[in-house]
Every structure is written in C-alpha cells, then in structure tokens.
SELUM-207843 format. One record per residue: residue in three letters; x, y, z of N, C-alpha, C, O in turn. Coordinates in pm, whole numbers, padded with zeros to 5 digits, always signed. Example, Ala and Ser with C-alpha at 12.3 -4.5 7.8 and 13.67 -1.06 7.14 Angstrom:
REM residues 2
ALA+01319-00569+00780+01230-00450+00780+01320-00330+00780+01424-00332+00846 SER+01285-00225+00708+01367-00106+00714+01290+00003+00787+01341+00114+00804 
REM end
This chain:
REM residues 301
MET+00084-00121+00000+00000+00000+00000+00086+00124+00000+00179+00135+00080 SER+00058+00218-00088+00128+00345-00090+00100+00424+00038-00010+00417+00093 ALA+00199+00498+00083+00182+00580+00204+00078+00689+00184+00030+00747+00281 THR+00043+00717+00057-00056+00821+00029-00181+00763-00038-00255+00837-00103 ASP-00205+00633-00023-00321+00569-00084-00447+00613-00011-00470+00575+00104 ASP-00528+00695-00079-00649+00748-00017-00760+00645-00008-00849+00657+00077 TRP-00757+00544-00094-00863+00445-00099-00800+00305-00096-00805+00232-00196 PRO-00742+00267+00017-00673+00138+00025-00771+00021+00023-00887+00034+00062 GLU-00723-00093-00023-00804-00215-00013-00830-00245+00134-00739-00236+00216 LEU-00953-00279+00166-00990-00301+00306-01087-00419+00314-01204-00403+00350 ARG-01037-00535+00282-01121-00655+00288-01141-00695+00434-01045-00716+00508 TYR-01265-00705+00474-01295-00732+00615-01234-00863+00662-01189-00873+00777 GLU-01232-00964+00576-01176-01092+00617-01027-01084+00647-00973-01169+00717 ASP-00960-00980+00594-00817-00963+00620-00789-00898+00756-00676-00904+00805 TRP-00891-00838+00814-00862-00767+00940-00976-00778+01042-00987-00695+01132 ALA-01060-00878+01028-01175-00891+01118-01131-00897+01265-01194-00834+01350 ASP-01025-00973+01295-00980-00983+01434-00925-00850+01484-00953-00809+01596 THR-00845-00783+01400-00794-00651+01438-00907-00552+01454-00906-00469+01545 CYS-01006-00559+01365-01122-00469+01374-01194-00487+01507-01230-00389+01573 ALA-01216-00612+01546-01287-00639+01671-01209-00587+01791-01266-00529+01883 THR-01077-00606+01788-00993-00558+01899-00990-00406+01903-01007-00346+02009 LEU-00968-00344+01788-00961-00199+01783-01094-00135+01821-01096-00030+01886 HIS-01204-00199+01782-01336-00152+01823-01342-00142+01976-01389-00042+02031 LEU-01296-00244+02044-01300-00246+02190-01200-00149+02252-01228-00088+02354 TRP-01083-00135+02191-00988-00034+02241-01049+00106+02231-01034+00186+02324 THR-01116+00135+02120-01178+00268+02109-01291+00285+02210-01319+00397+02253 GLN-01355+00176+02249-01457+00186+02353-01396+00222+02488-01456+00297+02565 VAL-01278+00169+02518-01209+00206+02643-01187+00357+02645-01221+00425+02742 VAL-01128+00408+02537-01099+00552+02529-01229+00633+02523-01240+00740+02583 GLY-01328+00580+02450-01456+00650+02443-01526+00660+02577-01589+00762+02607 LYS-01515+00555+02658-01577+00560+02792-01509+00668+02878-01574+00730+02963 ILE-01380+00689+02857-01310+00795+02930-01365+00931+02886-01389+01019+02969 ARG-01384+00947+02756-01444+01073+02707-01584+01091+02764-01620+01202+02805 LEU-01662+00985+02767-01798+00992+02822-01796+01037+02967-01884+01111+03010 ALA-01694+00993+03044-01685+01028+03185-01646+01174+03208-01674+01230+03314 CYS-01580+01236+03109-01524+01369+03130-01593+01481+03054-01598+01595+03101 ALA-01646+01451+02936-01696+01557+02849-01833+01607+02895-01917+01526+02932 PRO-01857+01737+02893-01989+01790+02926-02095+01740+02827-02066+01717+02710 TRP-02215+01725+02877-02326+01672+02797-02355+01760+02675-02356+01883+02683 VAL-02380+01693+02561-02428+01760+02440-02541+01675+02384-02536+01552+02391 ASN-02645+01740+02329-02761+01668+02277-02721+01559+02177-02619+01568+02109 HIS-02805+01455+02171-02787+01342+02079-02657+01265+02102-02609+01196+02013 TRP-02600+01277+02221-02474+01208+02257-02356+01258+02175-02260+01185+02151 TRP-02364+01384+02131-02253+01437+02051-02128+01465+02134-02025+01503+02079 HIS-02137+01448+02264-02018+01468+02348-01932+01342+02359-01825+01347+02419 VAL-01978+01229+02304-01905+01104+02328-01819+01054+02212-01728+00975+02237 PRO-01840+01096+02085-01764+01034+01977-01616+01071+01977-01572+01160+02051 LEU-01542+01002+01893-01404+01037+01861-01404+01115+01730-01505+01121+01660 TYR-01290+01176+01698-01279+01261+01581-01156+01222+01499-01054+01181+01554 VAL-01168+01237+01368-01061+01198+01277-00953+01307+01276-00983+01426+01272 THR-00828+01263+01280-00714+01355+01271-00626+01316+01153-00653+01217+01085 SER-00522+01395+01129-00429+01366+01020-00339+01248+01050-00256+01210+00968 ARG-00355+01190+01171-00276+01072+01207-00360+00958+01263-00310+00846+01278 GLY-00487+00983+01295-00566+00875+01355-00700+00922+01406-00777+00985+01334 LEU-00729+00891+01532-00854+00927+01597-00823+00989+01733-00729+00947+01800 THR-00900+01088+01773-00876+01156+01900-01006+01184+01975-01114+01188+01916 THR-00993+01202+02105-01105+01246+02188-01130+01395+02177-01238+01443+02211 MET-01031+01470+02130-01020+01616+02145-01002+01645+02295-00998+01554+02378 THR-00990+01772+02328-00959+01811+02465-01077+01788+02559-01191+01823+02528 MET-01046+01727+02674-01148+01701+02777-01104+01767+02907-00984+01772+02935 PRO-01199+01818+02987-01162+01881+03113-01142+01778+03224-01211+01677+03230 TYR-01043+01807+03312-01026+01723+03431-00957+01806+03539-00838+01835+03529 GLU-01032+01842+03641-00979+01911+03759-00891+02030+03722-00779+02043+03770 GLY-00943+02115+03636-00873+02238+03600-00775+02224+03486-00724+02325+03436 ARG-00747+02104+03445-00658+02082+03331-00739+02033+03212-00857+02000+03225 GLY-00675+02029+03095-00732+01964+02980-00642+01847+02941-00521+01852+02962 PHE-00702+01743+02885-00621+01633+02832-00693+01571+02714-00815+01582+02702 GLU-00617+01505+02629-00676+01435+02515-00602+01304+02494-00485+01289+02531 ILE-00673+01210+02434-00617+01079+02404-00629+01057+02254-00735+01078+02196 THR-00520+01015+02193-00516+01001+02048-00459+00866+02007-00355+00823+02056 PHE-00531+00799+01916-00477+00682+01847-00398+00733+01727-00455+00798+01638 ASP-00270+00706+01722-00185+00746+01610-00157+00622+01526-00084+00533+01568 PHE-00217+00616+01406-00203+00498+01322-00088+00511+01222-00072+00426+01135 LEU-00009+00617+01234+00117+00626+01160+00232+00578+01248+00314+00498+01204 ALA+00237+00627+01371+00340+00581+01466+00297+00456+01541+00379+00390+01604 HIS+00168+00422+01534+00110+00308+01605+00138+00318+01755+00200+00231+01818 ARG+00089+00429+01809+00100+00455+01952-00030+00519+02001-00103+00580+01924 LEU-00057+00503+02129-00163+00576+02197-00097+00688+02275-00011+00663+02359 PHE-00137+00812+02248-00080+00929+02315-00183+00990+02409-00300+01005+02374 ILE-00139+01026+02528-00220+01102+02624-00144+01231+02652-00032+01226+02704 ALA-00202+01344+02619-00135+01473+02634-00218+01565+02722-00339+01574+02706 CYS-00152+01632+02816-00218+01723+02910-00182+01868+02880-00078+01896+02822 SER-00270+01958+02922-00250+02100+02895-00134+02159+02972-00088+02268+02938 ASP-00084+02090+03075+00032+02139+03148+00164+02086+03091+00270+02108+03150 GLY+00157+02017+02978+00278+01966+02914+00310+01821+02945+00391+01760+02876 ALA+00248+01765+03049+00272+01624+03082+00212+01535+02975+00109+01567+02917 ALA+00278+01423+02949+00231+01333+02843+00278+01191+02871+00379+01169+02938 GLU+00203+01098+02820+00238+00956+02825+00198+00893+02692+00110+00943+02622 SER+00265+00784+02659+00226+00710+02539+00273+00566+02551+00362+00535+02629 PHE+00211+00479+02472+00258+00341+02462+00226+00286+02324+00138+00336+02255 ALA+00298+00183+02287+00286+00127+02152+00156+00051+02135+00112-00021+02224 LEU+00095+00069+02018-00018-00014+01977+00040-00139+01911+00110-00130+01810 ARG+00012-00251+01968+00069-00378+01925-00029-00488+01963-00126-00460+02035 PRO-00008-00610+01919-00099-00716+01966-00101-00725+02118+00000-00755+02181 MET-00217-00697+02175-00235-00708+02320-00384-00724+02347-00466-00678+02268 SER-00417-00787+02454-00558-00809+02488-00625-00678+02527-00560-00581+02563 VAL-00756-00678+02519-00832-00563+02566-00804-00538+02714-00793-00423+02756 ALA-00790-00645+02792-00759-00631+02935-00626-00560+02954-00613-00472+03039 ALA-00525-00598+02873-00393-00535+02884-00399-00389+02839-00337-00303+02901 PHE-00472-00361+02731-00484-00224+02683-00554-00138+02787-00511-00026+02814 TYR-00660-00189+02845-00733-00115+02948-00642-00086+03068-00638+00027+03117 ALA-00569-00187+03115-00482-00170+03230-00372-00068+03201-00339+00016+03285 GLU-00314-00076+03081-00207+00017+03044-00259+00159+03035-00193+00252+03081 THR-00377+00177+02977-00434+00311+02964-00463+00371+03101-00431+00487+03126 VAL-00522+00293+03190-00552+00341+03325-00424+00376+03400-00418+00476+03470 ALA-00322+00292+03384-00195+00317+03453-00130+00447+03404-00078+00524+03484 ARG-00134+00470+03275-00074+00592+03220-00152+00716+03265-00093+00820+03294 LEU-00284+00704+03270-00363+00816+03320-00329+00847+03466-00318+00964+03504 LYS-00314+00744+03546-00279+00765+03687-00144+00832+03702-00126+00915+03792 LYS-00048+00798+03616+00083+00864+03620+00070+01013+03593+00151+01093+03639 LEU-00034+01050+03518-00058+01190+03487-00150+01257+03589-00188+01373+03573 GLY-00185+01184+03692-00272+01240+03795-00418+01241+03758-00496+01319+03813 ILE-00457+01155+03665-00595+01148+03620-00654+01015+03666-00621+00909+03614 GLY-00742+01024+03765-00804+00904+03818-00952+00902+03786-01027+00985+03838 LEU-00995+00809+03703-01134+00805+03658-01194+00668+03683-01124+00566+03682 GLU-01324+00667+03707-01396+00541+03712-01491+00537+03592-01567+00631+03570 ILE-01485+00429+03516-01573+00414+03401-01646+00280+03412-01600+00188+03480 TRP-01758+00272+03344-01830+00144+03334-01758+00061+03230-01749+00103+03114 THR-01707-00053+03267-01614-00127+03181-01681-00231+03091-01612-00314+03032 MET-01812-00228+03081-01878-00319+02988-01891-00254+02851-01943-00143+02841 PRO-01846-00321+02746-01865-00267+02611-02013-00253+02578-02098-00317+02639 VAL-02043-00169+02481-02180-00145+02439-02194-00173+02289-02096-00174+02215 GLU-02318-00195+02248-02355-00214+02108-02289-00335+02041-02278-00340+01919 ILE-02245-00432+02121-02193-00556+02065-02253-00673+02144-02280-00659+02263 PRO-02275-00786+02079-02329-00902+02151-02221-00969+02235-02102-00952+02210 ASP-02264-01046+02335-02172-01126+02417-02055-01043+02472-01940-01085+02467 ALA-02088-00926+02525-01985-00835+02574-01910-00892+02694-01968-00960+02779 ILE-01781-00862+02700-01694-00901+02810-01637-00774+02871-01592-00686+02797 ALA-01637-00762+03001-01580-00643+03066-01435-00624+03021-01361-00721+03003 PHE-01396-00499+03004-01261-00469+02955-01154-00544+03033-01063-00604+02975 GLU-01165-00541+03166-01060-00598+03250-01053-00750+03242-00956-00811+03288 ASP-01157-00813+03184-01161-00959+03175-01139-01012+03034-01132-01133+03014 ASP-01129-00923+02937-01124-00968+02797-00982-01003+02755-00901-00916+02722 GLN-00954-01132+02756-00826-01185+02707-00841-01243+02566-00743-01292+02509 ILE-00961-01237+02510-00990-01300+02381-00947-01211+02264-00881-01257+02171 HIS-00985-01084+02270-00956-00992+02160-00818-00930+02182-00798-00850+02273 ALA-00724-00968+02097-00585-00926+02120-00508-00906+01990-00385-00901+01993 ALA-00577-00893+01877-00509-00881+01748-00481-00734+01715-00561-00646+01746 TYR-00367-00710+01651-00338-00577+01599-00244-00590+01481-00123-00608+01498 ASP-00300-00581+01361-00222-00579+01237-00202-00432+01201-00297-00365+01161 ALA-00080-00383+01215-00053-00241+01199-00088-00192+01058-00143-00083+01042 ASP-00058-00272+00957-00089-00231+00820-00239-00217+00800-00284-00119+00740 MET-00316-00313+00850-00461-00307+00832-00522-00194+00915-00617-00130+00871 ALA-00468-00170+01034-00517-00058+01115-00495+00074+01042-00579+00164+01047 GLN-00380+00085+00975-00354+00208+00901-00443+00219+00778-00489+00329+00744 ARG-00469+00108+00711-00562+00110+00598-00701+00158+00643-00765+00240+00577 PHE-00746+00105+00755-00874+00146+00813-00878+00296+00832-00974+00362+00791 TRP-00774+00352+00894-00772+00496+00920-00769+00576+00790-00835+00679+00780 ARG-00693+00531+00691-00687+00606+00565-00823+00607+00495-00863+00708+00436 ALA-00894+00494+00501-01029+00491+00443-01123+00585+00518-01201+00658+00456 VAL-01114+00584+00650-01196+00675+00732-01160+00820+00704-01248+00906+00699 LEU-01032+00849+00687-00988+00986+00658-01047+01035+00526-01093+01149+00517 SER-01045+00950+00423-01104+00989+00295-01254+01013+00309-01307+01110+00256 ALA-01321+00925+00381-01464+00943+00406-01489+01072+00482-01584+01145+00453 HIS-01404+01102+00580-01420+01223+00661-01415+01348+00575-01496+01439+00593 HIS-01321+01353+00481-01311+01471+00394-01440+01492+00315-01489+01604+00303 LEU-01495+01383+00262-01616+01393+00180-01739+01423+00264-01826+01500+00223 PHE-01747+01362+00382-01860+01391+00472-01858+01538+00513-01964+01600+00526 THR-01739+01592+00535-01728+01732+00574-01774+01824+00462-01843+01923+00486 GLU-01736+01790+00338-01784+01867+00222-01936+01859+00210-02002+01960+00188 PHE-01990+01739+00225-02134+01719+00217-02206+01795+00329-02311+01854+00308 ARG-02149+01792+00448-02208+01862+00562-02224+02010+00534-02323+02071+00575 GLY-02129+02070+00463-02129+02213+00437-02239+02260+00344-02262+02380+00330 ARG-02307+02165+00278-02415+02202+00187-02547+02226+00259-02646+02263+00196 PHE-02549+02206+00390-02674+02209+00466-02668+02321+00568-02571+02333+00642 ILE-02773+02405+00573-02773+02516+00669-02868+02490+00785-02876+02570+00878 GLY-02940+02377+00781-03021+02337+00896-02932+02274+01003-02809+02276+00991 LYS-02993+02220+01104-02920+02153+01209-02852+02029+01154-02916+01947+01087 VAL-02723+02014+01180-02646+01901+01130-02539+01865+01232-02480+01953+01295 SER-02515+01738+01248-02416+01692+01346-02275+01722+01298-02255+01749+01180 PRO-02177+01718+01387-02038+01712+01342-02015+01583+01263-02097+01491+01269 VAL-01905+01576+01192-01861+01448+01135-01782+01379+01246-01675+01426+01285 HIS-01834+01268+01297-01772+01208+01414-01772+01056+01405-01848+00995+01330 PHE-01683+00996+01484-01664+00851+01483-01723+00794+01612-01672+00818+01721 PHE-01830+00717+01596-01895+00658+01713-01827+00527+01751-01827+00431+01674 TRP-01769+00525+01871-01695+00407+01915-01788+00293+01955-01744+00178+01961 GLY-01915+00323+01984-02007+00215+02016-02035+00127+01895-02025+00005+01901 SER-02070+00192+01784-02099+00120+01661-01979+00109+01568-01985+00038+01468 PHE-01871+00179+01600-01745+00174+01525-01766+00217+01380-01736+00143+01286 ASP-01820+00339+01363-01842+00391+01229-01835+00543+01230-01857+00608+01333 LEU-01804+00597+01113-01802+00741+01093-01940+00783+01046-02001+00714+00964 ALA-01990+00896+01095-02127+00935+01061-02142+01087+01059-02068+01160+01124 VAL-02241+01132+00982-02287+01270+00986-02438+01267+00963-02487+01191+00880 THR-02510+01351+01037-02656+01343+01040-02719+01480+01019-02681+01578+01083 ARG-02816+01486+00928-02894+01607+00904-03030+01594+00972-03084+01484+00984 PHE-03085+01707+01016-03212+01711+01087-03311+01800+01012-03276+01907+00963 SER-03436+01753+01003-03540+01832+00936-03592+01944+01024-03646+02043+00974 GLY-03577+01929+01155-03634+02024+01250-03761+01974+01316-03810+02036+01410 LYS-03814+01862+01266-03936+01805+01323-03902+01697+01426-03803+01626+01410 THR-03982+01685+01529-03962+01579+01626-03999+01444+01564-04073+01436+01467 ALA-03944+01338+01624-03966+01203+01574-04042+01122+01679-04038+01156+01797 PRO-04110+01016+01639-04175+00928+01737-04070+00858+01821-03958+00839+01774 PRO-04102+00819+01944-04003+00753+02030-03940+00633+01961-04010+00548+01906 HIS-03809+00627+01964-03738+00518+01898-03768+00386+01969-03773+00382+02092 PRO-03788+00278+01894-03821+00150+01958-03703+00080+02024-03720-00020+02093 GLY-03583+00133+02003-03464+00071+02061-03388-00013+01960-03438-00042+01851 ALA-03267-00052+01999-03179-00130+01912-03108-00234+01997-03092-00215+02117 PRO-03064-00344+01936-02996-00449+02012-02869-00398+02081-02791-00322+02023 ASN-02850-00441+02205-02728-00411+02281-02706-00261+02304-02593-00215+02319 LEU-02817-00186+02306-02810-00042+02326-02923-00001+02419-03039-00038+02397 ALA-02890+00075+02523-02994+00120+02616-03099+00201+02544-03068+00282+02456 LEU-03225+00180+02580-03335+00249+02514-03320+00400+02526-03348+00473+02430 ARG-03276+00448+02641-03263+00592+02660-03158+00652+02566-03169+00767+02525 VAL-03057+00573+02532-02954+00620+02438-03014+00637+02299-02994+00739+02234 ALA-03088+00535+02254-03149+00542+02122-03250+00656+02113-03255+00727+02012 ARG-03329+00675+02217-03432+00779+02211-03373+00919+02214-03429+01011+02153 GLU-03263+00938+02283-03197+01068+02281-03133+01092+02144-03138+01204+02091 ALA-03073+00989+02087-03008+01004+01957-03107+01036+01847-03077+01113+01756 TYR-03227+00976+01855-03327+00989+01749-03451+01062+01798-03563+01022+01764 SER-03434+01165+01876-03547+01243+01926-03611+01326+01816-03727+01366+01827 HIS-03535+01352+01708-03585+01433+01599-03562+01362+01465-03476+01275+01454 GLU-03639+01399+01368-03633+01336+01235-03496+01359+01172-03443+01470+01174 VAL-03440+01252+01115-03305+01262+01062-03291+01194+00926-03369+01106+00888 SER-03190+01239+00854-03132+01170+00740-02985+01155+00774-02913+01254+00789 SER-02939+01030+00787-02804+01005+00837-02727+00919+00739-02784+00833+00672 CYS-02598+00943+00731-02513+00861+00644-02383+00833+00718-02347+00903+00813 GLY-02313+00729+00673-02191+00693+00742-02106+00593+00665-02134+00559+00550 PHE-02002+00548+00733-01908+00451+00675-01877+00345+00778-01828+00374+00887 TRP-01905+00221+00743-01863+00106+00823-01733+00051+00764-01723+00037+00643 PRO-01634+00021+00846-01510-00038+00793-01516-00190+00778-01413-00255+00758 GLY-01634-00247+00788-01649-00392+00772-01750-00452+00868-01802-00561+00845 ASN-01777-00380+00975-01874-00426+01075-02013-00378+01034-02038-00354+00916 GLY-02102-00363+01128-02232-00304+01100-02336-00398+01046-02443-00355+01002 GLY-02306-00527+01049-02404-00624+01003-02402-00648+00853-02479-00730+00803 PHE-02315-00577+00780-02308-00592+00636-02198-00690+00593-02210-00756+00490 GLY-02094-00700+00672-01990-00799+00646-01875-00752+00560-01782-00828+00535 LYS-01880-00629+00514-01768-00571+00442-01778-00419+00448-01883-00365+00483 ALA-01669-00352+00414-01667-00206+00422-01771-00147+00329-01785-00191+00214 ALA-01844-00047+00377-01951+00012+00297-01991+00148+00350-01976+00178+00469 PHE-02041+00230+00260-02109+00353+00297-02258+00319+00311-02311+00235+00239 TYR-02325+00387+00405-02466+00359+00429-02542+00490+00445-02483+00595+00470 ALA-02674+00482+00430-02760+00598+00453-02898+00549+00492-02948+00452+00437 TYR-02959+00618+00589-03092+00579+00635-03169+00702+00680-03112+00811+00693 ALA-03297+00684+00703-03382+00791+00756-03456+00737+00878-03497+00621+00881 TYR-03471+00824+00979-03557+00790+01092-03647+00909+01123-03598+01021+01138 PRO-03779+00884+01133-03847+00759+01097-03841+00738+00946-03837+00835+00870 GLN-03841+00613+00902-03832+00587+00759-03965+00620+00691-04066+00558+00721 PRO-03965+00718+00600-04091+00756+00536-04134+00655+00430-04048+00587+00372 PRO-04263+00644+00403-04311+00554+00298-04246+00588+00164-04237+00704+00125 GLY-04201+00485+00094-04140+00504-00037-03993+00535-00035-03932+00546-00142 PHE-03933+00548+00083-03791+00583+00094-03703+00483+00019-03619+00522-00062 GLY-03723+00355+00045-03639+00254-00016-03662+00233-00163-03584+00165-00230 ASP-03769+00291-00216-03800+00275-00358-03734+00381-00445-03736+00371-00567 ARG-03676+00479-00382-03613+00587-00457-03481+00539-00518-03408+00461-00457 GLY-03452+00586-00637-03324+00553-00699-03211+00637-00641-03230+00755-00612 VAL-03095+00576-00623-02978+00648-00574-02860+00622-00667-02858+00525-00742 GLU-02764+00711-00661-02641+00699-00739-02526+00668-00643-02539+00689-00522 PRO-02413+00618-00697-02381+00582-00835-02429+00441-00864-02488+00377-00777 PRO-02404+00389-00985-02434+00249-01011-02364+00160-00908-02247+00181-00876 GLY-02435+00062-00859-02382-00024-00753-02443+00005-00618-02441-00081-00530 ALA-02497+00125-00601-02567+00159-00476-02708+00103-00483-02769+00098-00590 TYR-02760+00062-00368-02892-00001-00367-02950+00005-00226-02880+00037-00130 PHE-03080-00026-00215-03146-00032-00085-03144-00175-00036-03191-00266-00104 ASP-03088-00196+00082-03080-00329+00143-03202-00346+00233-03213-00281+00337 ASN-03292-00433+00194-03417-00450+00269-03393-00506+00408-03464-00471+00502 ALA-03293-00593+00423-03265-00652+00553-03215-00548+00652-03251-00550+00770 LEU-03132-00457+00605-03077-00353+00692-03170-00231+00700-03164-00155+00796 GLY-03254-00213+00599-03339-00095+00594-03261+00031+00563-03297+00140+00609 GLU-03153+00017+00484-03065+00129+00455-03016+00121+00311-03010+00013+00251 PHE-02980+00236+00257-02910+00238+00129-02763+00202+00154-02705+00240+00255 ILE-02706+00128+00060-02569+00080+00074-02491+00112-00053-02540+00093-00164 LEU-02369+00159-00036-02270+00169-00143-02147+00093-00096-02073+00144-00012 PRO-02122-00027-00148-02002-00101-00104-01876-00019-00127-01860+00045-00231 TYR-01788-00021-00031-01662+00054-00039-01584+00018-00163-01528+00106-00229 ASP-01578-00111-00198-01502-00153-00316-01560-00093-00444-01485-00060-00536 ASP-01693-00079-00451-01753-00016-00568-01707+00129-00580-01680+00177-00690 ALA-01700+00197-00468-01657+00337-00469-01509+00348-00505-01471+00426-00592 ARG-01425+00269-00438-01280+00283-00459-01237+00241-00597-01135+00289-00647 GLN-01311+00151-00662-01274+00103-00794-01339+00184-00906-01316+00156-01024 SER-01418+00284-00870-01481+00369-00972-01377+00467-01027-01275+00491-00963 PRO-01402+00525-01145-01305+00621-01201-01280+00741-01111-01170+00797-01112 ASP-01380+00781-01034-01367+00897-00944-01434+00862-00812-01552+00891-00794 PRO-01359+00800-00718-01421+00758-00591-01489+00871-00516-01597+00852-00460 ALA-01427+00988-00512-01486+01099-00437-01621+01139-00496-01717+01162-00422 ALA-01628+01146-00628-01755+01182-00692-01861+01076-00667-01979+01108-00649 ALA-01819+00949-00666-01914+00840-00642-01974+00850-00502-02094+00835-00483 VAL-01888+00874-00404-01936+00882-00266-02025+01004-00247-02130+00994-00184 LEU-01985+01117-00300-02068+01238-00286-02203+01221-00354-02304+01271-00304 ALA-02206+01151-00467-02334+01125-00533-02423+01038-00445-02544+01060-00438 PHE-02364+00941-00380-02441+00854-00289-02495+00934-00172-02613+00920-00137 LEU-02413+01017-00112-02459+01098+00002-02573+01189-00039-02673+01200+00031 GLN-02558+01255-00154-02659+01352-00197-02789+01284-00235-02896+01328-00193 THR-02783+01178-00314-02907+01116-00362-02980+01040-00252-03103+01033-00253 SER-02908+00983-00159-02976+00916-00048-03041+01019+00045-03149+00994+00099 TYR-02976+01134+00063-03041+01242+00138-03167+01291+00066-03270+01313+00129 GLU-03158+01307-00066-03274+01352-00141-03389+01253-00130-03505+01293-00130 ALA-03357+01124-00122-03463+01024-00103-03537+01047+00027-03660+01037+00032 ALA-03462+01077+00133-03525+01103+00262-03601+01235+00262-03716+01242+00307 ALA-03537+01340+00210-03599+01473+00213-03726+01479+00129-03823+01545+00166 ALA-03726+01409+00016-03843+01413-00072-03959+01333-00014-04073+01380-00012 THR-03931+01212+00034-04040+01128+00084-04092+01172+00219-04207+01143+00254 ALA-04009+01242+00298-04054+01293+00428-04097+01439+00423-04133+01497+00525 HIS-04093+01498+00302-04143+01634+00280-04070+01737+00366-04133+01817+00436 TRP-03937+01734+00361-03857+01834+00430-03872+01969+00359-03899+01975+00239 ASP-03854+02076+00434-03856+02212+00378-03717+02240+00320-03637+02311+00380 ARG-03691+02184+00203-03555+02188+00149-03503+02329+00120-03386+02355+00148 PRO-03583+02421+00065-03529+02555+00042-03479+02624+00169-03386+02704+00165 ALA-03542+02592+00282-03502+02656+00408-03380+02586+00471-03315+02643+00559 LEU-03351+02465+00427-03249+02384+00494-03120+02368+00414-03015+02336+00471 GLU-03127+02391+00283-03011+02362+00199-02943+02490+00152-03008+02592+00128 ARG-02811+02483+00140-02736+02597+00093-02751+02611-00058-02694+02702-00118 
REM end
C-alpha cells in the first residue's frame, strides 16, 4: 500500500480480528471521554474525531486541566497529552483488551488522572468487561492504518457534504459504540419515540433519534453488512424511501438492513471515488428529504 493511498483495499476478512480488537480499544478511550466531556444533545459529546494521524477524543476537562487521548495509526501509539505539558504514550501492538485497558488506566494515573468508568462494552453481543477480555488481542498495523486512511477519505467527503446544509447538522464524528463514521442532518421536526436497538440502552437510542433525521456513514467492515460500505438511512423511515433511486451504479437499498448501501469496493474502484461517494450521500439524502417532505429551500445551501 502506498503511504498516500487514499482508498486502500480493506477486505474485512483480512482484518476482522484486528477490527474487533480496535473496536473495543476505542470503547475504552470512548468511555473515558464519556466520563469527562460535558453533555451535548444526541450524545454528541461522546464520539471520537478523525485527525491527520488517527482518531482523538479532542480536549477534555479534568480538575482544572485539559487532556486528550489520540490513536496514532502512523506511529502506532496511543498518546495522552495534558494541557500542562505532561504526556504519556505506549505502543499499539498485539495485546488483549484487558492489557490495553490496564495500560491506559496506569498511564492516566501517572498523569494524575483518576477516573472510574463502566467497563462493559456497548452495542456488541456477548460483551466481556474490559478488564476480563483476554480473547480480543489482534493488531495488524498495516490493516489498522488502511482502516484509518479509508476513514480519513470518508471524513473529507462527509465534511464537504455537511457544508451544503444550513439546517441543524451533526459534526462528522466517529462513534466508538458502533465503530463507524457518521454525519446526520435534521429536518427540524420531532420524531416518534425510537423502539430501541440491540445491545443499546433504550434511553440512548431515544436521545439520539429524538428528531427526524437523514443520516449517512461509513462502516469499515462491521455493522451487520460484512464488508466495508457507505450507508444511509432515515428515521423515521418515510413511505417510499427505499424505492427511490440512488447513485452511483452499484448503490442499492438493502431490505434486511433498511438502509441504502454503497459497497466501499464499488466506490474505490470507480473512475472517481470521491464523486461516487458524494453522489451517494446527496441522492440518499434527497430520497429522505423528498419522501418525508422536508422544507428543502429553508435547509439547503
């Protein structure tokens, strides 16, 4: 893989074990962010954010100081940096979730940061507490970097797409619970109470979907689809949503998932991957906005 490959091959079968482990490592760091960050509507205070080297919590407050935790997928290290100049880091390498959790907590304590978090993973079946998980321990550095490069490319396009909307819209953020990059547009109308989702507290789902949305994102192989893909959905799903045509060729509505899907390989192998992804984001949004009768002139730039 070229060091500047914006659309690297990312076959899920090549990194499924690393994906599962990294998903849980990001949950450890995400739970720390959840414990420290001030509340923001729709759980926008909990995600991670894409950087030019990996994923970060951004700055979090702790007893008068600020600190942030960053996954660096170029140096393959976890960095913890404090506003007073103190810092700690350790190598990302094959290690169990239990070992990663213990190392992260130990480094935080060296920096004078003592936190208590709920150590059960969320949004995954058969969860094992962080401190007890000796099963997930894979880390393929090349595949981890490929994952980040794919997410980085998606982030650039999601940010461009986000800028076309003047209504309420989420940041482009990486949810460690579901392990995906997402951006969400809001019509301004309230939504019916969400019925809930597997392995997710009902109150979490209802806060996230309190208002009508058109949301899109990128799974790096998880998400119930089994391979890397871009997705788009509406909540509540309006009648006729799945019947609308979307672009580019290869994109389609998956009835089992209830979402539009553009396989990552279809996008990366197209003559212009960026144009293909932007077309998918735009046309899937138009499917939601048209069938749910959004006030598009008031919401779009």
